Steps between C-alpha positions, in 0.01 A plus 500: 500500500571868428746557212812708552396859440523717303442302186348582162218347304174539313136415562391360164167377642232651720532375862279195558363659819371793293460843655513348849871431443580870446528772764171699481666836424707341219217321318427769242864517388537121514206459262687718249844340547424133561531287298779660303863472398610768750804394701431563869756510780368286785650696789352356818249261651305623803361159591191529279584722201796535269595861432563529125663814360486626145721805500372710790152341506414220742237227478436260787386151403465165675722218374398402149645360179830684450740455207854587612725705272860615513585769753607779266575817698316741267166628631208698361585870537877452475689731266711300255738556214433302183839365395591547134644147467736592218235710324219240505285711732440871525653615830271702725414572861153375592282378787368145535121510467432124494692189611339200333561126464475305176405143599589367154856640513525451875650844553422854611470792261463872561293779347635853536380860502725773360399863560140401584472299175465122506779329306360218281818287511534206740825490702666224699718526810826494304380796288469729802714652770333635813574865580277525807655429836303351783597567859646196670477488878784328677561389852655774718872466558506697825321501832378791707561518871217648703572850623533550873374824648592419859136524608198272488317557173159469665585821690558702181221730386544523120330842501751647749848436368642827634546348848769258367735758347858517619480152655239601764 
């Protein structure tokens, strides 16, 4: 049974099928990132591999032990504002550099980069406000009618359009 996608989770253990369970071109990166606390977005299943995204980087992996997390809408690479929370935090504009899961707390935390410098403080979802916008595609609300030229299209030579000027 394929879960409803997208969903979010972590791979805290190496896949039991080993390297054979990872798309060949993704194996080098997978060896660096799995196992880890990185929160991946499981975007699609192509029938054999799940497509996991971490920011703008994709890893393809066969079904394996997956720990589901909350679906927080912040992603690696997003620009965020750190909220001051009545002066408890220093407000700043930063970029998310890591989205990680703490299995002991059972929640996601974020590490940031401000002006190319890694910020040592750990932030949670409620500490941040996303500034980045992601394009959202929607279903079209209009339909196009095919144009009628009054001639059979198989008779039209696309290199000679001058013969159809003035309705000829």
